[in-house]
C-alpha positions in Angstrom: 3.8 -20.5 4.4 4.3 -16.7 3.5 1.9 -15.0 6.0 2.9 -15.1 9.6 0.3 -15.5 12.6 2.5 -14.4 15.3 2.5 -10.8 16.9 4.0 -9.2 19.5 3.3 -10.6 23.2 6.8 -9.0 25.1 5.0 -7.0 27.9 7.8 -4.0 27.7 6.2 -2.8 24.5 4.3 0.4 26.1 5.7 1.2 29.5 9.0 0.1 29.7 10.1 0.6 26.4 8.8 4.4 26.2 10.2 5.1 29.8 13.5 4.1 28.4 13.3 6.5 25.5 12.4 9.3 27.7 15.8 8.4 29.8 17.2 8.7 26.4 16.0 11.7 25.2 16.3 13.5 29.1 20.3 12.3 28.4 20.1 14.5 24.9 18.0 17.2 26.5 15.2 16.5 24.4 11.5 17.0 25.9 10.6 14.8 23.5 10.4 13.0 20.0 8.6 11.9 16.8 8.5 8.3 15.9 6.6 8.1 12.1 5.7 4.1 10.8 8.1 5.2 8.1 12.2 4.0 6.9 15.0 5.6 5.4 13.0 5.2 2.3 9.1 6.0 3.1 8.4 2.5 2.3 4.9 1.8 3.3 6.1 -1.8 4.7 9.1 -1.1 6.4 11.9 -4.2 7.1 12.0 -5.2 10.6 15.0 -3.0 11.3 13.3 0.0 10.9 9.4 -1.0 12.2 10.3 1.9 15.3 6.9 2.6 15.7 6.0 -1.5 16.4 8.8 -2.2 18.4 8.2 0.8 21.1 4.2 0.3 20.6 2.7 -3.0 19.7 0.7 -1.7 16.6 1.6 -3.2 13.8 -0.6 -1.5 11.1 1.6 0.7 8.0 0.4 4.0 8.5 0.5 6.3 12.2 3.2 7.6 14.0 3.7 8.1 17.8 4.8 11.3 19.9 6.5 10.7 23.0 6.5 14.3 25.3 8.1 14.0 28.9 4.8 13.7 30.2 2.4 12.7 28.0 2.3 10.5 24.4 0.2 9.9 21.8 -0.4 7.4 19.2 -1.8 8.8 15.5 -4.3 6.6 13.3 -6.4 7.3 10.7 -9.8 5.6 10.4 -8.5 3.0 9.0 -6.9 1.3 12.2 -8.3 3.0 15.3 -10.0 -0.5 16.3 -6.8 -1.6 15.7 -4.3 0.6 17.7 -7.0 0.5 20.9 -6.1 -3.4 20.4 -2.6 -3.2 20.3 -1.3 -0.3 22.0 -1.6 0.1 25.8 -4.1 2.8 26.5 -2.7 3.8 29.6 0.2 5.1 28.1 -0.6 6.4 24.5 -3.6 8.6 23.9 -4.8 7.9 20.9 -6.0 10.8 18.3 -7.1 9.9 14.3 -4.1 11.3 12.4 -7.4 12.9 9.5 -8.5 15.1 12.3 -5.4 16.1 13.8 -2.1 15.6 11.8 1.0 15.3 14.1 1.7 18.6 13.0 -1.8 20.0 14.8 -1.1 18.1 18.0 2.3 19.1 18.2 1.7 22.6 17.9 -1.3 22.4 21.0 0.9 20.2 23.0 4.6 21.3 23.0 5.2 23.3 25.9 7.1 26.6 24.9 11.2 26.0 25.1 10.4 22.9 24.2 13.2 21.2 22.2 11.7 18.8 20.4 13.8 15.8 18.8 13.2 14.5 14.9 15.0 11.9 12.6 15.7 14.3 9.2 16.8 10.6 7.7 12.8 9.6 8.5 10.9 12.9 7.9 10.7 13.9 4.6 11.5 17.6 2.8 8.0 18.6 3.8 7.3 17.2 6.9 9.6 18.1 8.4 8.4 22.0 7.1 5.1 21.9 9.0 6.6 19.9 11.9 8.8 23.0 12.4 6.0 25.3 11.6 4.6 23.5 14.2 7.2 23.8 17.0 7.5 27.6 15.9 4.0 28.2 17.0 3.9 26.5 20.2 7.3 28.7 20.8 9.8 25.1 20.7 12.6 24.5 19.0 13.6 21.1 16.3 16.4 19.5 16.9 17.2 17.4 14.1 19.1 14.7 15.8 22.3 12.3 14.4 21.3 9.2 15.5 18.0 8.0 16.3 17.2 8.0 19.6 14.9 5.1 19.7 17.9 3.1 17.7 20.3 4.2 21.1 17.1 1.8 23.3 16.6 -0.6 20.7 18.6 -4.3 22.2 17.8 -6.0 19.9 17.6 -4.1 17.0 17.6 -6.7 13.9 19.9 -6.4 10.8 19.5 -4.8 7.7 18.0 -7.1 4.9 19.9 -8.6 2.3 18.0 -9.7 0.5 18.9 -11.1 -3.4 18.3 -8.8 -6.3 17.0 -10.0 -9.5 16.8 -9.1 -12.9 13.5 -7.8 -14.1 13.0 -9.1 -17.8 12.9 -6.4 -20.5 9.5 -9.3 -21.8 8.0 -8.6 -18.6 9.3 -4.9 -18.4 8.4 -3.9 -21.8 10.9 -1.4 -21.8 14.9 -1.7 -21.1 16.7 -0.4 -18.2 18.6 1.4 -20.0 15.8 3.4 -22.4 13.8 3.7 -19.6 16.9 5.6 -18.1 17.4 7.5 -20.9 13.5 8.9 -20.8 14.0 9.9 -17.3 17.4 11.7 -18.6 15.1 13.9 -20.8 12.3 14.4 -17.7 15.1 16.2 -16.1 16.4 18.5 -18.6 12.4 19.3 -18.8 12.7 20.0 -15.7 16.0 22.1 -15.7 17.6 19.5 -13.7 21.1 18.7 -13.6 20.5 15.4 -11.3 17.3 13.8 -9.6 17.7 11.7 -6.4 15.6 8.5 -6.2 15.2 7.3 -2.6 11.9 5.2 -3.2 13.2 1.0 -3.4 10.0 1.2 -5.9 11.3 3.7 -8.3 14.5 2.5 -8.5 13.2 -0.8 -9.0 11.5 0.4 -11.3 13.9 2.3 -13.5 16.6 -0.3 -12.7 14.7 -3.4 -14.1 15.3 -5.1 -10.8 13.4 -6.7 -8.1 14.8 -7.9 -3.9 13.3 -9.4 -1.6 14.4 -6.9 1.4 10.8 -6.2 2.4 7.9 -8.3 2.8 5.2 -9.6 0.5 7.0 -6.3 -2.2 9.9 -7.0 -4.3 11.8 -4.1 -3.1 15.8 -4.0 -3.4 16.5 -1.1 -0.3 19.3 1.4 -1.9 19.3 5.0 -3.4 19.9 6.3 -7.0 21.2 9.4 -7.9 19.8 10.0 -11.9 21.8 12.3 -14.1 21.0 14.6 -17.2 24.7 13.8 -18.3 26.4 11.1 -17.1 26.0 7.4 -16.1 23.2 7.0 -13.2 24.4 5.8 -9.6 23.0 3.4 -7.7 23.6 3.4 -3.8 23.1 -0.3 -2.8 24.9 -3.5 -0.7 27.3 -5.5 -2.8 26.4 -8.4 -0.6 22.7 -8.6 -2.8 24.5 -8.6 -6.3 25.3 -11.9 -8.0 27.7 -12.1 -10.7 25.2 -11.8 -13.6 22.6 -8.9 -11.7 26.3 -7.1 -11.0 27.2 -7.5 -14.7 24.3 -6.2 -15.9 23.5 -3.6 -13.6 27.5 -2.4 -14.0 26.5 -2.2 -18.1 23.6 1.1 -17.4 25.2 2.8 -13.9 27.9 2.8 -11.4 26.9 0.9 -8.7 28.5 2.0 -4.8 27.6 0.7 -1.4 25.3 2.7 0.3 27.3 4.4 2.7 28.7 6.3 -0.4 26.1 8.1 -0.8 26.4 11.0 1.6 30.0 11.6 -0.2 27.6 11.7 -3.4 25.2 14.1 -2.1 27.8 16.7 -1.1 29.6 16.4 -4.5 26.8 17.5 -6.1 26.5 20.2 -3.4 30.1 21.0 -4.5 29.7 21.2 -8.4 27.0 23.6 -7.2 24.0 21.0 -9.4 20.4 21.5 -9.4 19.1 18.5 -8.1 15.9 17.5 -8.8 14.0 16.3 -5.4 9.9 15.0 -4.3 9.0 16.3 -1.0 6.3 14.0 -0.5 9.0 11.2 -0.6 12.4 12.5 0.5 14.2 12.8 2.9 15.2 16.1 4.9 18.6 14.7 5.5 18.6 14.3 2.0 18.2 17.4 0.8 20.2 18.8 3.8 23.5 17.8 2.6 23.1 18.7 -0.8 22.2 22.2 0.3 24.7 22.0 3.0 27.7 21.5 0.4 26.7 24.2 -2.0 23.9 23.0 -4.0 20.3 23.7 -5.0 16.6 21.9 -4.8 14.4 21.8 -7.8 11.5 20.7 -5.8 9.0 18.3 -7.8 7.2 14.8 -8.3 9.4 12.0 -8.4 10.5 11.4 -12.4 9.4 8.3 -12.2 6.0 7.8 -10.6 4.3 8.6 -14.0 6.1 6.6 -16.0 5.7 3.9 -13.5 2.0 4.4 -13.0 1.0 4.4 -17.1 1.7 0.9 -17.7 2.3 -0.8 -21.1 1.6 -3.0 -22.8 3.4 -5.8 -21.8 3.1 -4.6 -18.3 -0.7 -4.9 -19.7 -0.8 -8.5 -20.7 1.0 -9.6 -17.0 -1.4 -8.3 -14.7 -4.1 -9.8 -17.0 -2.5 -13.2 -17.1 -1.7 -13.0 -13.7 -5.0 -12.4 -12.8 -6.0 -15.1 -15.0 -3.6 -17.4 -13.1 -4.7 -16.1 -9.7 -8.8 -16.5 -10.5 -8.8 -20.0 -11.3 -6.4 -20.6 -7.5 -8.9 -18.4 -6.3 -12.0 -19.5 -7.7 -11.3 -23.0 -6.9 -10.5 -21.7 -3.0 -14.1 -20.3 -3.3 -15.6 -23.2 -4.0 -13.9 -25.4 -1.3 -14.7 -22.5 0.9 -18.3 -22.8 0.0 -18.3 -26.8 0.9 -15.8 -26.5 4.0 -17.0 -23.2 6.5 -21.1 -24.4 6.5 -19.9 -27.8 8.4 -17.9 -25.2 11.0 -14.0 -26.0 12.3 -13.0 -23.7 10.0 -10.9 -20.3 11.4 -9.4 -17.2 10.6 -6.1 -18.8 10.3 -6.7 -22.2 8.6 -8.4 -19.6 5.6 -5.5 -18.2 4.9 -3.3 -20.8 4.7 -5.8 -23.0 2.5 -5.5 -19.9 0.6 -1.7 -19.5 0.0 -2.3 -23.5 -0.7 -4.6 -23.0 -3.7 -2.5 -20.1 -4.9 0.7 -21.7 -4.5 -0.6 -24.6 -6.8 0.3 -23.0 -9.2 3.8 -22.7 -9.3 4.1 -18.9 -10.0 3.8 -17.8 -7.0 6.0 -15.6 -5.8 5.2 -13.8 -2.2 1.4 -13.1 -1.1 1.5 -9.1 -1.6 0.3 -8.3 1.7 -1.5 -9.7 4.5 -4.3 -11.6 4.4 -6.9 -10.1 5.9 -9.1 -13.0 7.4 -11.5 -11.3 9.1 -14.8 -13.4 11.0 -18.3 -10.9 12.1 -16.7 -8.6 14.3 -13.4 -8.7 13.3 -14.1 -7.6 9.2 -15.3 -5.0 11.2 -11.5 -3.5 11.4 -10.9 -2.2 8.3 -7.0 -3.7 7.9 -7.2 -6.5 10.1 -4.5 -9.2 10.6 -5.0 -12.2 12.1 -2.6 -13.8 14.9 -3.3 -16.5 16.8 -4.2 -14.5 20.1 -6.8 -12.8 17.8 -8.0 -16.0 15.1 -11.4 -16.6 15.9 -13.9 -19.3 14.3 -15.7 -18.8 10.6 -19.3 -19.5 12.4 -23.0 -20.8 10.8 -25.2 -17.8 9.7 -22.1 -15.1 9.7 -20.5 -12.6 7.2 -16.4 -13.3 6.9 -14.3 -11.1 4.6 -11.4 -12.3 3.1 -9.1 -9.8 1.1 -6.0 -11.0 0.0 -3.5 -10.4 -2.9 -0.8 -11.9 -4.8 2.7 -11.4 -6.5 3.2 -13.0 -10.2 6.4 -12.0 -12.0 3.7 -10.5 -14.5 2.0 -8.7 -12.2 0.5 -8.0 -8.9 -3.3 -8.8 -7.6 -5.5 -7.9 -4.9 -8.8 -8.7 -4.5 -11.9 -8.4 -1.8 -14.8 -10.4 -1.4 -17.5 -11.0 1.4 -19.2 -14.3 2.1 -21.7 -15.6 3.4 -21.9 -18.6 6.0 -25.1 -20.2 5.8 -28.0 -17.8 5.7 -27.1 -13.8 6.4 -28.1 -11.0 8.8 -30.5 -9.2 6.2 -29.1 -6.0 7.3 -25.5 -7.3 6.7 -27.6 -8.7 3.1 -28.6 -5.2 2.5 -25.6 -3.3 2.9 -23.3 -5.6 1.2 -25.9 -4.9 -1.5 -25.2 -0.6 -0.8 -21.7 -1.7 -1.2 -21.8 -3.6 -3.7 -23.6 -1.0 -5.8 -20.9 1.8 -5.1 -18.6 -0.7 -6.2 -20.5 -1.6 -9.7 -21.0 2.9 -9.9 -17.0 3.1 -10.0 -17.0 -0.4 -13.0 -19.6 1.1 -14.9 -17.9 4.8 -14.8 -17.3 6.8 -18.0 -15.7 10.2 -18.0 -13.5 12.2 -19.6 -10.0 13.2 -20.2 -9.0 15.5 -16.8 -10.7 13.1 -14.6 -9.8 13.3 -11.1 -10.2 9.6 -8.4 -11.7 12.3 -5.9 -14.1 13.4 -9.1 -14.8 9.2 -8.9 -15.2 8.8 -5.5 -18.2 10.0 -5.0 -19.7 7.5 -7.2 -18.5 4.5 -5.2 -20.3 6.5 -1.6 -23.6 7.8 -3.0 -25.8 4.8 -2.3 -24.4 4.2 1.1 -24.9 7.8 1.8 -28.2 7.7 0.9 -28.4 5.2 3.9 -26.8 7.4 6.0 -23.5 5.1 5.9 -20.0 5.7 4.8 -16.6 4.4 5.2 -13.7 5.6 6.3 -10.8 4.8 3.9 -10.7 5.5 0.3 -12.4 4.0 -2.9 -9.6 2.8 -4.3 -5.6 2.9 -4.8 -2.4 1.7 -7.8 -1.3 -1.2 -8.4 2.5 -1.7 -9.2 3.4 -4.5 -11.6 4.9 -6.7 -9.4 5.9 -4.0 -7.3 3.9 -2.7 -4.5 0.2 -3.7 -4.1 -0.2 0.4 -2.9 1.4 2.1 -5.6 0.9 5.8 -6.8 0.7 9.1 -7.4 -3.1 7.9 -8.4 -6.0 6.9 -6.3 -9.7 6.6 -6.2 -10.3 9.3 -2.7 -11.8 12.1 -1.5 -8.1 12.8 -1.7 -6.7 11.8 -5.1 -5.9 14.9 -6.8 -4.6 13.1 -9.7 -6.0 12.7 -13.0 -6.6 9.0 -14.3 -4.7 7.9 -17.3 -5.4 5.1 -19.8 -2.7 2.0 -18.2 -3.4 3.2 -15.3 -3.8 0.0 -12.3 -6.2 0.5 -9.7 -8.5 -0.8 -6.9 -12.4 -1.0 -6.7 -13.0 -1.7 -3.0 -15.7 0.4 -1.2 -17.2 -0.9 2.1 -18.7 -0.9 5.3 -17.8 -1.6 8.9 -20.2 -2.2 11.5 -17.9 -2.0 14.9 -18.4 -5.7 17.0 -20.1 -7.2 14.6 -19.2 -7.8 10.9 -17.5 -5.8 8.0 -18.1 -5.4 3.8 -16.0 -4.9 1.1 -15.8 -6.0 -2.5 -12.7 -4.9 -4.3 -12.0 -5.9 -8.0 -8.4 -3.9 -9.8 -9.4 -2.1 -13.0 -7.2 -0.7 -15.5 -8.1 2.0 -17.2 -8.9 2.5 -20.2 -8.2 4.7 -23.9 -11.1 7.0 -24.3 -13.6 6.0 -27.3 -16.3 7.8 -28.2 -20.5 7.2 -27.2 -22.5 6.6 -30.1 -23.8 10.1 -29.9 -20.9 11.9 -27.6 -19.3 14.7 -28.3 -16.3 13.5 -26.1 -14.2 10.9 -25.9 -14.5 9.0 -22.5 -12.2 6.9 -20.5 -13.4 3.9 -18.5 -12.3 0.7 -16.5 -11.7 -3.0 -18.3 -11.9 -4.7 -14.6 -8.8 -7.3 -14.1 -10.3 -9.3 -11.1 -11.9 -12.4 -12.5 -14.4 -13.7 -9.6 -17.9 -14.5 -8.4 -19.4 -12.0 -6.3 -21.6 -13.4 -3.1 -25.1 -14.5 -4.3 -26.7 -14.6 -0.9 -25.4 -11.2 0.2 -27.0 -9.8 -3.2 -30.2 -7.8 -2.3 -31.7 -7.8 -6.6 -34.6 -6.1 -5.1 -32.3 -2.6 -4.4 -30.1 -3.1 -8.0 -31.2 -1.1 -11.4 -31.7 -3.4 -14.2 -28.2 -1.7 -15.7 -26.7 -2.5 -12.6 -28.1 -6.5 -12.9 -27.1 -6.7 -16.8 -23.7 -5.7 -15.7 -23.4 -8.3 -13.1 -24.1 -11.2 -15.4 -22.2 -9.8 -18.0 -19.1 -9.9 -15.9 -20.5 -13.5 -14.5 -20.4 -15.1 -17.9 -17.2 -13.6 -18.9 -15.9 -15.4 -15.4 -17.1 -18.8 -16.1 -15.9 -18.3 -20.1 -12.8 -17.7 -19.0 -11.7 -19.6 -15.4 -14.3 -22.2 -16.3 -11.7 -24.3 -18.5 -9.1 -23.7 -16.3 -10.4 -26.0 -12.8 -11.7 -28.9 -12.5 -15.3 -30.4 -12.8 -15.6 -29.8 -8.9 -14.7 -26.6 -9.2 -16.8 -25.5 -12.6 -19.6 -26.9 -11.4 -19.8 -24.6 -8.6 -18.4 -22.1 -11.1 -21.5 -22.7 -12.9 -24.0 -22.0 -10.1 -22.8 -18.9 -8.0 -21.9 -17.4 -12.1 -25.7 -18.2 -13.4 -27.8 -15.3 -13.9 -29.6 -12.8 -11.0 -32.7 -13.7 -12.5 
């Protein structure tokens, strides 16, 4: 199985480990230290060797930070993780802080004592992040100290070794373009930005640019590495040679110079010595990288990672792969839904059994490489924890007359999937049914949206919330995230969210997942992946409009739909979608599943 259900049970997590860290800080003459949920590459999912926040606090979420001062400590998370942090973190040791209302810099500004020396690991903080923290310390009358060697690592006695996952080639027929062609395009972007070189520190950018995939990070096929692109000259790839088989190495050596990661600092210094103008993304590049270049005499050109937009705009081969992956995944998922509908009312199922069975259905495709994230399998009140991850300690039975939230995804060589369905077991509570329908209305508003060129995710986000707002309800997460092509299930720079300021463009894949969460009772989320379509002129219209093609193919649970709350247009859209699901998936499943699917996709009327 791809998902582990174990969790940290070591009683030293929290008080003992914080005490050890404080002793090390005192030895170094530091009054505090910031522990971000980040590694040197700003990965969302970090290898075990870099999961410092989890080691110190027990928190397993994918975003957050901890701050340890001499006399107090805090764990900062956003609304997705509030309940999770309360369950996982010792609140006698850490104060729980909403990172949206009080970002790390604001907390430090209020809590650092004048004259305090705050330690920061420059490899774990981005250029922009380090600036904000330095400014906050300055306002508090404190000093930032860029540490040489992470003090937490010094007290982490059983720290795992860095990963050595084998690297595989991603073939051009799936990538849609050779690596040489991609690297040539990227060199042209450097010329446009008047940069001599660019630093790639995000492994997903490197994987896309060099047409490689790896296995260093859970559920995301990333090869941890660094790269330097040159406007004139061969790119450089810094990766542990033990990850490269003979064929992979030979292929990469045709297009790039290959070196060990230990050579990366010297390469940065060489750029500086050559007085190079080096493109760095202040959102993703570590402050240590920037400092190495400028200390040696180089200059920084701050701008967006040149890979982000080309990677976000999927080409024809990637779009075809996404459609194929979603159809394959749909057949497995629909078979699972039919099984669940038969078995759940009998009792005896729990959250872990639900996850393991879904993985087994996907594995039967013969094409599953991994799940795309730890499945969120939330029965009853656990569904109200937005990014809940079931463990053997938290595993709940799926009870009759309840609501079950299932958010899952798969990694196939031709595409990455992510789907959420909220399922009724027996007769759902009338309130849950009403609120599920309000969530569905927001989901449909995004599905049906038409919008002009230049429209951002922030502008569309409101559509998903209006029905909830009118009932005095909302949710504390974005409505949609970008999705990669056999890469990260959470891919930028585009997103549908209050803060999504990037315009949506044809070829981008984004999730559509509004929700509602009643603490202690249930959670509701409905998610499809959608593809931004080419602009079309609407009959009688004056401007071409973009829209969405829904890639995900699975029925909505009719028992959670109050059709009286839907408009005629919304009902018609659902019926057309269900007809499409039935036509596409029906021929791929067995007779028993087909009979279930026919009933599940019958017209709402």
